[in-house]
N, C-alpha and C positions, 0 to 999 in steps of 0.2 A: 045357676052359676056355671061357668065354662070349666070343663074339665081337661086335663092334659092327656091326649090320646097318644099313646106310644107304640112303636114298633121296634122291637130290640133284636139285634143280630150279633152274634159273638163268634170271634175267630181267636181261640186261645186267649191271649193277654190283650186283645183288641175288642172293643165293644162299640158298635154303631146304634144309636138311638135316632130314629126320626119321630118327631113330636109335632102336635098341632093343638092349641089351645091357648089359655090365658095363664101363663106361668110366671109368677112373682117369687123370687128367691131372696132371702135375706143374706148379708154378706158371709161367705163360707170359703173354705179352701178344700183343694182335692190333693191326694197323693198321687194321682195320675196326671199324665200329660194329655191335655184336652184341646180339641180343636172343634169350635162351633161355627156353623154356617147358617145364616138367617136366610131362609129361602123366600118368605113372603112376609109382609108386615114391618112393624118398627117397634123399638122399644129402648128404654134407658138401661144401659149397661155400666156398672162400676167396676173398674179394674184397679185393685189396690187403692179403692176409695177416691179414684178420679172418674167422675161421671161423665158419659157421652151418649148422644143418641145414635143408634144404629139401625140401618133399615136393609131391605132386600139386598142381597148380594154381598152383605159384609161378612168376612171371616174374622173370628176371634181365636187368636192363639194364646193359651193358657198354660204354661209350664207349671209343674207342681208346687204347692205351697204358696200360691198366689191368692189374694182374695178376689172374689167376684161376687156381684149381686145384680139382679135383674128386675126390672119394674116395667109393666106394660098395662095399658088401659084397654087394648084391644087384642083379640086373637092373633097369633102369628104362628108361622110354620118354621121349623128349623131341623138341622140334622146335627148331631155331635158325635165326635170320635173320642173316646177315652182309652188310653194306652197305659198298660199297668206293668209293673215288675221290670223284667229284663228289656222288654221293648220300650218302656218309658226311659230307662237308662241310656238306651241306645239314642232316642230322639234327644235327650238332654245334652249328649255329646256335641250335637251340631247346632243347638239352638239355646242362647243364653237364658238365664232365669228370670226374664222380664216379659210380661204380657204385651201384646201389640194386636193391632187390627189392620186389616187391609181389604180393598175391594176385589172381589173375585173375578178373574179374567175368563171363568167358564171351566177352569180344570178341576177346581174343588167340587163344584156342582157334578161334573162329571164322574169324579172319585166316588161321591156318594151314590151315584146311579149305577156304578159298576162294582160297588162294594162286594157283593156276592160272588164276583168271579174270582176274587183272590182266594187262593188255596193255601197260603202260608203267610204268617205275620210278617216275616222279614221283607218279602216283596211288598207287601201292603205299606210298612213304615218306610221302606225305601222310596216309594212312590210320593208319600206325604212330604218327606224330607226334601225331595226333588223339587216340590212346589213351594214350600214355606221358605226354603233357603234362598229362593229367588226373591221373595216378597219381604224379606227381613229389612229393616230400616238401614239405608245406606250409611247412615252415621254411626252404625254400631259395628265396629271392626270385628268384634268377637263372632257376631252372627256371620259375616262375610268369611271370615277365616274358618268357621265350622262347616260352611257349605264347601269351602274349597277342599278341606279334608275329606269330607264325605266324597266329592268327586274323585279325589286322588285315590281314595281307598276302593272306589268301584272300578276305576281304571285298572288298577292292580289285580283286583279279583277277576276282572273280565280277560287279563292277559297273563294269568298265572302260568300258562304253558308256553309263553312267548319269552324270548330272550330280550328282557327289558331292563333299564337302569333308571335311577332317579330323574336323569334328564329327560327321558322319554315321557315320564308322568308329568313333569313340570312343563315340557313343551306342549303337551295336550291341553294344558290348563293356561298356557300363555303367562307363566310366571317363571322366575329364576329357580334353579335347583336349591340354592341356598335358602331362598325365602321359604319354599315349600317344606324343605327339611326341617326348619326352625318351627314352622307353625304346627306340622305334622307331629313333631316330637312334643310340643307343648300340649296339644290337645289329646293325642293317643298314647302318650308316654313311651312311645317306641319310635324308631326311625322308619322312614318308607321301606329301606332295605329289609329291616327286621320284620316289618308287617309282610312284605313279599314272601320272605322264608316262612313265616307262620302260615300264610296261604298255601304255600307248596307242600308244607308238611300236613296240613290238614287234608289236602288232596291225596297225599301219599297214604295217609292212614286209610282213606276209603278204598284205595287199590289194593292195600294190604288185605282188607276184608274179602276182596274179590280173588284173592290169591294170584294176583298178577305177577310177572316176573320183576325181581328187583332191579334189573338192568333196564327193562323197559320203563319202569317207573321213573327211575333216575333220569332217563334220556327224555321222556315226555315232559317232565316237570323242569327241565333246564339246569339240572345238577351236573357238575363236571364229570362225574362218574358214580358208579354204585357205592364205592367206598366213601366218596364225598358226602352222598346222600345219608349213609349210615352214621357218619361222624356229626353231621349238623343235627340228624334226628336225636341221637343220644345227647347231645349238647343242650338241645331245647327241651327234650322230653324227659331226660333224666334216666331213661332205660334204653337198651340197645334194640334195633329192629327185631332180632331174633327173639328176645324177651316179650317184646310187645305182641309179636305173633303168636307166642306161646299162650299169652293171655287171652288172645281172640279164640284160640283153639278150645280153651278150657271154660269159655263162657257159657 
């Protein structure tokens, strides 16, 4: 009898399994967000009790709490990525809760080959979202919007020290400012401008730990002045910059 031979690699909330064997699984669900890549062979896969034949090069995207079963007559090789807890929630922001399959263009195979090169789970999941977002069914508006919001958030994070506005973000994605603002608010529950402020405050907190000058921090992060930064910080964080620094000193 063929056995399932496994190689398991973990990076915090992300787990990569490389398997080879004859694996037959009864219908079951996962709490994790799972991506399966069939490297060699073929098998029958049932997603929410809809069965289909998949073969080499197929990618199965399985958001949490969806049913999957597998049935094969011959040995096959596969890779799977299971994403748990906070990183699972992150993926679910951009991908709707319906499983789907697509044929890999080589990037998923490359992803599993370079898995060990990732040093943090955020960059790993960002990489996966970037691929899956492009492969989601074109008829599913939610998926397209989720990918749009992901790209908008990444643009904001990459330009957190630049003087940007919502129009700059929208122009980079070739959509209108109004459309982007509506979709962003619907998925993220805050506006793009509020997200930019949150990103700037997150960077400011890092600089406070380095004991950098408040004036320099405010200037570098695009605040109108030191007092403006302090006002915004207290409004969002609920404490003053001075009190926050005292907390850092007493840690």
